[in-house]
All heavy atoms as TSV, in Angstrom:
chain	resi	resn	atom	element	x	y	z
A	1	MET	N	N	34.203	13.912	-7.433
A	1	MET	CA	C	33.053	14.698	-7.064
A	1	MET	C	C	31.978	13.742	-6.537
A	1	MET	O	O	31.650	12.752	-7.173
A	1	MET	CB	C	32.557	15.460	-8.280
A	1	MET	CG	C	31.420	16.354	-8.010
A	1	MET	SD	S	31.305	17.540	-9.354
A	1	MET	CE	C	30.902	18.939	-8.416
A	2	ALA	N	N	31.443	14.053	-5.397
A	2	ALA	CA	C	30.446	13.192	-4.766
A	2	ALA	C	C	29.098	13.331	-5.459
A	2	ALA	O	O	28.695	14.423	-5.850
A	2	ALA	CB	C	30.304	13.550	-3.296
A	3	GLN	N	N	28.421	12.210	-5.615
A	3	GLN	CA	C	27.095	12.234	-6.212
A	3	GLN	C	C	26.061	12.137	-5.097
A	3	GLN	O	O	26.196	11.325	-4.191
A	3	GLN	CB	C	26.938	11.068	-7.173
A	3	GLN	CG	C	27.903	11.159	-8.322
A	3	GLN	CD	C	27.230	10.755	-9.606
A	3	GLN	OE1	O	26.130	10.263	-9.622
A	3	GLN	NE2	N	27.921	10.983	-10.701
A	4	HIS	N	N	25.060	12.938	-5.198
A	4	HIS	CA	C	24.009	12.931	-4.194
A	4	HIS	C	C	22.935	11.928	-4.609
A	4	HIS	O	O	22.450	11.954	-5.732
A	4	HIS	CB	C	23.384	14.319	-4.045
A	4	HIS	CG	C	24.369	15.344	-3.584
A	4	HIS	ND1	N	24.807	15.413	-2.289
A	4	HIS	CD2	C	25.021	16.322	-4.255
A	4	HIS	CE1	C	25.676	16.401	-2.169
A	4	HIS	NE2	N	25.827	16.978	-3.355
A	5	THR	N	N	22.581	11.073	-3.684
A	5	THR	CA	C	21.503	10.125	-3.947
A	5	THR	C	C	20.275	10.565	-3.171
A	5	THR	O	O	20.378	10.992	-2.020
A	5	THR	CB	C	21.893	8.698	-3.521
A	5	THR	OG1	O	22.239	8.710	-2.142
A	5	THR	CG2	C	23.067	8.187	-4.328
A	6	PRO	N	N	19.121	10.484	-3.794
A	6	PRO	CA	C	17.911	10.892	-3.081
A	6	PRO	C	C	17.612	9.897	-1.959
A	6	PRO	O	O	17.978	8.718	-2.045
A	6	PRO	CB	C	16.823	10.840	-4.157
A	6	PRO	CG	C	17.353	9.907	-5.182
A	6	PRO	CD	C	18.846	10.037	-5.142
A	7	PRO	N	N	16.988	10.347	-0.890
A	7	PRO	CA	C	16.659	9.431	0.196
A	7	PRO	C	C	15.648	8.380	-0.268
A	7	PRO	O	O	14.810	8.646	-1.131
A	7	PRO	CB	C	16.056	10.329	1.275
A	7	PRO	CG	C	15.611	11.542	0.546
A	7	PRO	CD	C	16.538	11.695	-0.624
A	8	ALA	N	N	15.753	7.207	0.285
A	8	ALA	CA	C	14.835	6.133	-0.072
A	8	ALA	C	C	13.424	6.484	0.401
A	8	ALA	O	O	13.259	7.103	1.453
A	8	ALA	CB	C	15.283	4.831	0.572
A	9	PRO	N	N	12.408	6.128	-0.371
A	9	PRO	CA	C	11.044	6.418	0.066
A	9	PRO	C	C	10.709	5.617	1.325
A	9	PRO	O	O	11.210	4.514	1.529
A	9	PRO	CB	C	10.182	5.979	-1.113
A	9	PRO	CG	C	11.023	5.020	-1.870
A	9	PRO	CD	C	12.445	5.423	-1.641
A	10	ARG	N	N	9.884	6.185	2.173
A	10	ARG	CA	C	9.502	5.533	3.407
A	10	ARG	C	C	8.344	4.587	3.130
A	10	ARG	O	O	7.297	5.001	2.656
A	10	ARG	CB	C	9.125	6.579	4.436
A	10	ARG	CG	C	10.299	7.505	4.739
A	10	ARG	CD	C	9.940	8.451	5.831
A	10	ARG	NE	N	9.841	7.723	7.080
A	10	ARG	CZ	C	10.624	7.926	8.125
A	10	ARG	NH1	N	11.553	8.836	8.052
A	10	ARG	NH2	N	10.476	7.242	9.216
A	11	ILE	N	N	8.548	3.331	3.451
A	11	ILE	CA	C	7.515	2.328	3.234
A	11	ILE	C	C	6.396	2.553	4.236
A	11	ILE	O	O	6.628	2.821	5.407
A	11	ILE	CB	C	8.109	0.913	3.356
A	11	ILE	CG1	C	9.121	0.687	2.251
A	11	ILE	CG2	C	7.021	-0.147	3.321
A	11	ILE	CD1	C	9.835	-0.635	2.330
A	12	CYS	N	N	5.184	2.433	3.765
A	12	CYS	CA	C	4.003	2.647	4.603
A	12	CYS	C	C	3.995	1.638	5.749
A	12	CYS	O	O	4.068	0.427	5.519
A	12	CYS	CB	C	2.743	2.492	3.753
A	12	CYS	SG	S	1.218	2.628	4.691
A	13	PRO	N	N	3.886	2.092	7.001
A	13	PRO	CA	C	3.879	1.162	8.129
A	13	PRO	C	C	2.581	0.375	8.240
A	13	PRO	O	O	2.555	-0.682	8.868
A	13	PRO	CB	C	4.070	2.071	9.346
A	13	PRO	CG	C	3.590	3.399	8.912
A	13	PRO	CD	C	3.861	3.490	7.437
A	14	ALA	N	N	1.527	0.839	7.631
A	14	ALA	CA	C	0.245	0.137	7.728
A	14	ALA	C	C	0.189	-1.088	6.827
A	14	ALA	O	O	-0.387	-2.112	7.184
A	14	ALA	CB	C	-0.901	1.086	7.396
A	15	CYS	N	N	0.802	-1.009	5.646
A	15	CYS	CA	C	0.710	-2.121	4.691
A	15	CYS	C	C	2.063	-2.733	4.342
A	15	CYS	O	O	2.115	-3.674	3.559
A	15	CYS	CB	C	0.004	-1.657	3.425
A	15	CYS	SG	S	0.929	-0.415	2.491
A	16	ASP	N	N	3.157	-2.211	4.883
A	16	ASP	CA	C	4.519	-2.687	4.613
A	16	ASP	C	C	4.852	-2.689	3.126
A	16	ASP	O	O	5.588	-3.536	2.646
A	16	ASP	CB	C	4.739	-4.077	5.189
A	16	ASP	CG	C	4.798	-4.074	6.705
A	16	ASP	OD1	O	5.247	-3.067	7.263
A	16	ASP	OD2	O	4.395	-5.065	7.318
A	17	GLY	N	N	4.293	-1.757	2.375
A	17	GLY	CA	C	4.606	-1.628	0.960
A	17	GLY	C	C	3.706	-2.428	0.029
A	17	GLY	O	O	3.774	-2.280	-1.176
A	18	PHE	N	N	2.869	-3.303	0.583
A	18	PHE	CA	C	1.914	-4.058	-0.230
A	18	PHE	C	C	0.597	-3.295	-0.202
A	18	PHE	O	O	-0.310	-3.617	0.557
A	18	PHE	CB	C	1.756	-5.486	0.305
A	18	PHE	CG	C	3.021	-6.279	0.216
A	18	PHE	CD1	C	3.864	-6.397	1.305
A	18	PHE	CD2	C	3.378	-6.878	-0.976
A	18	PHE	CE1	C	5.037	-7.120	1.213
A	18	PHE	CE2	C	4.545	-7.610	-1.075
A	18	PHE	CZ	C	5.388	-7.726	0.030
A	19	ALA	N	N	0.482	-2.296	-1.055
A	19	ALA	CA	C	-0.575	-1.305	-0.947
A	19	ALA	C	C	-1.917	-1.721	-1.518
A	19	ALA	O	O	-2.937	-1.162	-1.154
A	19	ALA	CB	C	-0.129	-0.015	-1.617
A	20	SER	N	N	-1.942	-2.683	-2.405
A	20	SER	CA	C	-3.194	-3.108	-3.020
A	20	SER	C	C	-3.347	-4.612	-2.883
A	20	SER	O	O	-2.371	-5.351	-2.937
A	20	SER	CB	C	-3.243	-2.735	-4.495
A	20	SER	OG	O	-3.234	-1.336	-4.640
A	21	ALA	N	N	-4.587	-5.035	-2.735
A	21	ALA	CA	C	-4.873	-6.463	-2.634
A	21	ALA	C	C	-6.135	-6.766	-3.421
A	21	ALA	O	O	-7.058	-5.955	-3.481
A	21	ALA	CB	C	-5.063	-6.877	-1.187
A	22	ALA	N	N	-6.182	-7.943	-4.036
A	22	ALA	CA	C	-7.385	-8.398	-4.733
A	22	ALA	C	C	-8.161	-9.287	-3.763
A	22	ALA	O	O	-7.623	-10.243	-3.220
A	22	ALA	CB	C	-7.029	-9.162	-5.992
A	23	VAL	N	N	-9.419	-8.954	-3.552
A	23	VAL	CA	C	-10.268	-9.690	-2.623
A	23	VAL	C	C	-11.378	-10.359	-3.414
A	23	VAL	O	O	-12.062	-9.708	-4.201
A	23	VAL	CB	C	-10.868	-8.735	-1.560
A	23	VAL	CG1	C	-11.755	-9.495	-0.603
A	23	VAL	CG2	C	-9.763	-8.005	-0.822
A	24	THR	N	N	-11.562	-11.672	-3.196
A	24	THR	CA	C	-12.633	-12.373	-3.905
A	24	THR	C	C	-13.951	-12.122	-3.199
A	24	THR	O	O	-14.022	-12.055	-1.975
A	24	THR	CB	C	-12.373	-13.887	-3.981
A	24	THR	OG1	O	-12.295	-14.404	-2.667
A	24	THR	CG2	C	-11.100	-14.193	-4.728
A	25	LEU	N	N	-14.990	-11.981	-3.984
A	25	LEU	CA	C	-16.317	-11.742	-3.439
A	25	LEU	C	C	-17.081	-13.040	-3.226
A	25	LEU	O	O	-18.178	-13.037	-2.697
A	25	LEU	CB	C	-17.111	-10.828	-4.378
A	25	LEU	CG	C	-16.520	-9.444	-4.582
A	25	LEU	CD1	C	-17.319	-8.682	-5.620
A	25	LEU	CD2	C	-16.506	-8.686	-3.282
A	26	GLY	N	N	-16.503	-14.139	-3.638
A	26	GLY	CA	C	-17.161	-15.430	-3.516
A	26	GLY	C	C	-17.965	-15.728	-4.764
A	26	GLY	O	O	-18.612	-14.856	-5.342
A	27	GLY	N	N	-17.911	-16.955	-5.192
A	27	GLY	CA	C	-18.661	-17.344	-6.381
A	27	GLY	C	C	-17.990	-16.910	-7.663
A	27	GLY	O	O	-16.921	-16.318	-7.664
A	28	ARG	N	N	-18.641	-17.233	-8.750
A	28	ARG	CA	C	-18.119	-16.915	-10.080
A	28	ARG	C	C	-19.205	-16.258	-10.916
A	28	ARG	O	O	-20.393	-16.383	-10.612
A	28	ARG	CB	C	-17.620	-18.183	-10.759
A	28	ARG	CG	C	-16.453	-18.821	-10.008
A	28	ARG	CD	C	-15.916	-20.021	-10.745
A	28	ARG	NE	N	-14.798	-20.608	-10.042
A	28	ARG	CZ	C	-13.516	-20.357	-10.306
A	28	ARG	NH1	N	-13.201	-19.541	-11.278
A	28	ARG	NH2	N	-12.565	-20.930	-9.621
A	29	ASP	N	N	-18.776	-15.553	-11.962
A	29	ASP	CA	C	-19.758	-14.927	-12.838
A	29	ASP	C	C	-20.241	-15.949	-13.872
A	29	ASP	O	O	-19.888	-17.128	-13.815
A	29	ASP	CB	C	-19.182	-13.667	-13.500
A	29	ASP	CG	C	-18.005	-13.951	-14.413
A	29	ASP	OD1	O	-17.687	-15.127	-14.662
A	29	ASP	OD2	O	-17.396	-12.984	-14.890
A	30	ALA	N	N	-21.045	-15.498	-14.821
A	30	ALA	CA	C	-21.649	-16.394	-15.801
A	30	ALA	C	C	-20.615	-17.068	-16.700
A	30	ALA	O	O	-20.854	-18.163	-17.207
A	30	ALA	CB	C	-22.646	-15.624	-16.661
A	31	ARG	N	N	-19.440	-16.430	-16.886
A	31	ARG	CA	C	-18.401	-17.012	-17.739
A	31	ARG	C	C	-17.393	-17.849	-16.952
A	31	ARG	O	O	-16.445	-18.358	-17.507
A	31	ARG	CB	C	-17.684	-15.914	-18.496
A	31	ARG	CG	C	-18.621	-15.215	-19.476
A	31	ARG	CD	C	-17.895	-14.262	-20.365
A	31	ARG	NE	N	-17.248	-13.202	-19.574
A	31	ARG	CZ	C	-16.548	-12.214	-20.109
A	31	ARG	NH1	N	-16.415	-12.142	-21.402
A	31	ARG	NH2	N	-16.000	-11.309	-19.352
A	32	GLY	N	N	-17.582	-17.980	-15.642
A	32	GLY	CA	C	-16.710	-18.805	-14.825
A	32	GLY	C	C	-15.535	-18.086	-14.189
A	32	GLY	O	O	-14.685	-18.715	-13.584
A	33	HIS	N	N	-15.480	-16.758	-14.295
A	33	HIS	CA	C	-14.381	-15.999	-13.704
A	33	HIS	C	C	-14.697	-15.666	-12.254
A	33	HIS	O	O	-15.853	-15.399	-11.903
A	33	HIS	CB	C	-14.139	-14.699	-14.475
A	33	HIS	CG	C	-13.744	-14.924	-15.883
A	33	HIS	ND1	N	-14.008	-14.021	-16.872
A	33	HIS	CD2	C	-13.098	-15.944	-16.489
A	33	HIS	CE1	C	-13.539	-14.463	-18.019
A	33	HIS	NE2	N	-12.986	-15.638	-17.809
A	34	LEU	N	N	-13.648	-15.660	-11.405
A	34	LEU	CA	C	-13.833	-15.255	-10.020
A	34	LEU	C	C	-14.176	-13.770	-9.968
A	34	LEU	O	O	-13.578	-12.953	-10.678
A	34	LEU	CB	C	-12.558	-15.485	-9.212
A	34	LEU	CG	C	-12.302	-16.884	-8.702
A	34	LEU	CD1	C	-10.927	-16.952	-8.054
A	34	LEU	CD2	C	-13.360	-17.297	-7.712
A	35	ARG	N	N	-15.119	-13.421	-9.129
A	35	ARG	CA	C	-15.460	-12.015	-8.934
A	35	ARG	C	C	-14.527	-11.447	-7.869
A	35	ARG	O	O	-14.484	-11.944	-6.749
A	35	ARG	CB	C	-16.911	-11.878	-8.501
A	35	ARG	CG	C	-17.880	-12.378	-9.549
A	35	ARG	CD	C	-19.314	-12.172	-9.174
A	35	ARG	NE	N	-19.545	-12.527	-7.775
A	35	ARG	CZ	C	-20.594	-12.130	-7.072
A	35	ARG	NH1	N	-21.503	-11.376	-7.618
A	35	ARG	NH2	N	-20.738	-12.489	-5.813
A	36	THR	N	N	-13.745	-10.422	-8.216
A	36	THR	CA	C	-12.797	-9.810	-7.293
A	36	THR	C	C	-12.950	-8.294	-7.319
A	36	THR	O	O	-13.445	-7.717	-8.286
A	36	THR	CB	C	-11.338	-10.152	-7.657
A	36	THR	OG1	O	-11.065	-9.665	-8.962
A	36	THR	CG2	C	-11.083	-11.651	-7.593
A	37	ILE	N	N	-12.490	-7.676	-6.241
A	37	ILE	CA	C	-12.369	-6.223	-6.183
A	37	ILE	C	C	-10.951	-5.905	-5.719
A	37	ILE	O	O	-10.301	-6.721	-5.063
A	37	ILE	CB	C	-13.401	-5.578	-5.232
A	37	ILE	CG1	C	-13.286	-6.143	-3.822
A	37	ILE	CG2	C	-14.804	-5.742	-5.761
A	37	ILE	CD1	C	-14.137	-5.418	-2.802
A	38	THR	N	N	-10.453	-4.741	-6.071
A	38	THR	CA	C	-9.140	-4.299	-5.632
A	38	THR	C	C	-9.320	-3.319	-4.484
A	38	THR	O	O	-10.086	-2.365	-4.589
A	38	THR	CB	C	-8.379	-3.622	-6.784
A	38	THR	OG1	O	-8.296	-4.540	-7.873
A	38	THR	CG2	C	-6.981	-3.226	-6.362
A	39	VAL	N	N	-8.590	-3.572	-3.403
A	39	VAL	CA	C	-8.688	-2.737	-2.208
A	39	VAL	C	C	-7.336	-2.074	-1.987
A	39	VAL	O	O	-6.303	-2.735	-2.000
A	39	VAL	CB	C	-9.075	-3.588	-0.979
A	39	VAL	CG1	C	-9.210	-2.727	0.250
A	39	VAL	CG2	C	-10.348	-4.355	-1.249
A	40	ASP	N	N	-7.340	-0.749	-1.784
A	40	ASP	CA	C	-6.114	0.002	-1.527
A	40	ASP	C	C	-5.958	0.275	-0.043
A	40	ASP	O	O	-6.945	0.389	0.692
A	40	ASP	CB	C	-6.131	1.335	-2.272
A	40	ASP	CG	C	-6.066	1.162	-3.772
A	40	ASP	OD1	O	-5.508	0.148	-4.221
A	40	ASP	OD2	O	-6.574	2.033	-4.484
A	41	CYS	N	N	-4.721	0.409	0.402
A	41	CYS	CA	C	-4.409	0.736	1.788
A	41	CYS	C	C	-4.968	2.130	2.097
A	41	CYS	O	O	-4.714	3.074	1.344
A	41	CYS	CB	C	-2.903	0.708	1.998
A	41	CYS	SG	S	-2.363	1.314	3.607
A	42	PRO	N	N	-5.713	2.299	3.189
A	42	PRO	CA	C	-6.264	3.612	3.505
A	42	PRO	C	C	-5.208	4.610	3.982
A	42	PRO	O	O	-5.407	5.816	3.869
A	42	PRO	CB	C	-7.277	3.322	4.606
A	42	PRO	CG	C	-6.841	2.043	5.209
A	42	PRO	CD	C	-6.168	1.272	4.115
A	43	ALA	N	N	-4.081	4.137	4.469
A	43	ALA	CA	C	-3.062	5.051	4.980
A	43	ALA	C	C	-2.260	5.710	3.856
A	43	ALA	O	O	-1.969	6.901	3.909
A	43	ALA	CB	C	-2.119	4.316	5.920
A	44	CYS	N	N	-1.892	4.931	2.829
A	44	CYS	CA	C	-1.054	5.478	1.747
A	44	CYS	C	C	-1.816	5.618	0.437
A	44	CYS	O	O	-1.245	6.025	-0.566
A	44	CYS	CB	C	0.174	4.608	1.545
A	44	CYS	SG	S	-0.186	2.941	0.976
A	45	HIS	N	N	-3.085	5.258	0.417
A	45	HIS	CA	C	-3.956	5.371	-0.758
A	45	HIS	C	C	-3.436	4.569	-1.949
A	45	HIS	O	O	-3.528	4.995	-3.097
A	45	HIS	CB	C	-4.162	6.825	-1.161
A	45	HIS	CG	C	-4.710	7.663	-0.044
A	45	HIS	ND1	N	-5.994	7.550	0.405
A	45	HIS	CD2	C	-4.110	8.591	0.741
A	45	HIS	CE1	C	-6.185	8.391	1.402
A	45	HIS	NE2	N	-5.059	9.024	1.633
A	46	GLY	N	N	-2.852	3.399	-1.665
A	46	GLY	CA	C	-2.445	2.501	-2.727
A	46	GLY	C	C	-1.087	2.765	-3.338
A	46	GLY	O	O	-0.741	2.163	-4.334
A	47	THR	N	N	-0.275	3.630	-2.749
A	47	THR	CA	C	1.046	3.900	-3.312
A	47	THR	C	C	2.138	3.040	-2.694
A	47	THR	O	O	3.151	2.785	-3.327
A	47	THR	CB	C	1.436	5.377	-3.129
A	47	THR	OG1	O	1.489	5.677	-1.742
A	47	THR	CG2	C	0.450	6.288	-3.839
A	48	GLY	N	N	1.977	2.617	-1.438
A	48	GLY	CA	C	2.978	1.798	-0.761
A	48	GLY	C	C	4.031	2.593	-0.020
A	48	GLY	O	O	4.821	2.032	0.727
A	49	VAL	N	N	4.067	3.893	-0.245
A	49	VAL	CA	C	5.029	4.753	0.444
A	49	VAL	C	C	4.290	5.952	1.027
A	49	VAL	O	O	3.221	6.336	0.566
A	49	VAL	CB	C	6.151	5.246	-0.493
A	49	VAL	CG1	C	7.014	4.097	-0.961
A	49	VAL	CG2	C	5.600	5.994	-1.667
A	50	VAL	N	N	4.866	6.524	2.064
A	50	VAL	CA	C	4.309	7.732	2.667
A	50	VAL	C	C	5.418	8.762	2.796
A	50	VAL	O	O	6.596	8.420	2.857
A	50	VAL	CB	C	3.680	7.465	4.053
A	50	VAL	CG1	C	2.458	6.602	3.932
A	50	VAL	CG2	C	4.666	6.818	4.993
A	51	SER	N	N	5.052	10.010	2.835
A	51	SER	CA	C	6.049	11.057	3.006
A	51	SER	C	C	6.529	11.070	4.456
A	51	SER	O	O	5.871	10.522	5.349
A	51	SER	CB	C	5.477	12.413	2.606
A	51	SER	OG	O	4.352	12.714	3.397
A	52	ALA	N	N	7.643	11.691	4.711
A	52	ALA	CA	C	8.261	11.667	6.036
A	52	ALA	C	C	7.370	12.285	7.101
A	52	ALA	O	O	7.376	11.851	8.249
A	52	ALA	CB	C	9.601	12.382	5.988
A	53	HIS	N	N	6.589	13.282	6.774
A	53	HIS	CA	C	5.775	13.934	7.789
A	53	HIS	C	C	4.523	13.138	8.159
A	53	HIS	O	O	3.882	13.424	9.143
A	53	HIS	CB	C	5.411	15.355	7.359
A	53	HIS	CG	C	4.441	15.413	6.216
A	53	HIS	ND1	N	4.852	15.291	4.916
A	53	HIS	CD2	C	3.104	15.565	6.179
A	53	HIS	CE1	C	3.797	15.376	4.122
A	53	HIS	NE2	N	2.727	15.530	4.866
A	54	ARG	N	N	4.177	12.105	7.357
A	54	ARG	CA	C	2.985	11.306	7.660
A	54	ARG	C	C	3.288	10.073	8.484
A	54	ARG	O	O	2.405	9.441	9.014
A	54	ARG	CB	C	2.286	10.892	6.374
A	54	ARG	CG	C	1.621	12.047	5.674
A	54	ARG	CD	C	0.834	11.590	4.507
A	54	ARG	NE	N	-0.197	10.643	4.932
A	54	ARG	CZ	C	-0.918	9.923	4.107
A	54	ARG	NH1	N	-0.696	10.023	2.816
A	54	ARG	NH2	N	-1.837	9.099	4.536
A	55	VAL	N	N	4.568	9.695	8.600
A	55	VAL	CA	C	4.922	8.469	9.315
A	55	VAL	C	C	4.923	8.756	10.798
A	55	VAL	O	O	5.577	9.659	11.273
A	55	VAL	CB	C	6.302	7.940	8.874
A	55	VAL	CG1	C	6.721	6.760	9.724
A	55	VAL	CG2	C	6.269	7.572	7.409
A	56	ARG	N	N	4.141	7.968	11.539
A	56	ARG	CA	C	4.114	8.095	12.996
A	56	ARG	C	C	4.560	6.773	13.597
A	56	ARG	O	O	4.026	5.724	13.269
A	56	ARG	CB	C	2.704	8.419	13.479
A	56	ARG	CG	C	2.251	9.776	13.065
A	56	ARG	CD	C	0.902	10.051	13.647
A	56	ARG	NE	N	0.507	11.413	13.336
A	56	ARG	CZ	C	-0.635	11.924	13.723
A	56	ARG	NH1	N	-1.478	11.223	14.428
A	56	ARG	NH2	N	-0.923	13.164	13.429
A	57	GLU	N	N	5.517	6.850	14.487
A	57	GLU	CA	C	6.031	5.638	15.114
A	57	GLU	C	C	5.965	5.804	16.614
A	57	GLU	O	O	6.120	6.885	17.156
A	57	GLU	CB	C	7.454	5.370	14.669
A	57	GLU	CG	C	7.571	5.098	13.180
A	57	GLU	CD	C	9.001	4.887	12.758
A	57	GLU	OE1	O	9.891	4.934	13.632
A	57	GLU	OE2	O	9.223	4.694	11.565
A	58	GLY	N	N	5.751	4.704	17.303
A	58	GLY	CA	C	5.723	4.724	18.754
A	58	GLY	C	C	4.331	4.979	19.292
A	58	GLY	O	O	3.445	5.431	18.604
A	59	ALA	N	N	4.152	4.669	20.568
A	59	ALA	CA	C	2.837	4.800	21.199
A	59	ALA	C	C	2.457	6.245	21.467
A	59	ALA	O	O	1.284	6.596	21.483
A	59	ALA	CB	C	2.799	3.997	22.497
A	60	GLY	N	N	3.434	7.105	21.676
A	60	GLY	CA	C	3.126	8.486	22.017
A	60	GLY	C	C	2.961	9.408	20.831
A	60	GLY	O	O	2.716	10.592	20.998
A	61	ALA	N	N	3.101	8.903	19.643
A	61	ALA	CA	C	3.046	9.767	18.460
A	61	ALA	C	C	1.638	10.127	18.083
A	61	ALA	O	O	0.669	9.542	18.313
A	61	ALA	CB	C	3.722	9.086	17.282
């Protein structure tokens, strides 16, 4: 009996699956830690994958 496998999730074309990044703000706080913020990909909202209907490829899309 054949087993059905779900389709692989589509990797976000804007971030190539690396949906979040830590960005340093420069300098350190009073305890010596780097000040950072986390930035999410605006296309996939930090998930790294997009649904099939959101992926647009090619110049005419």
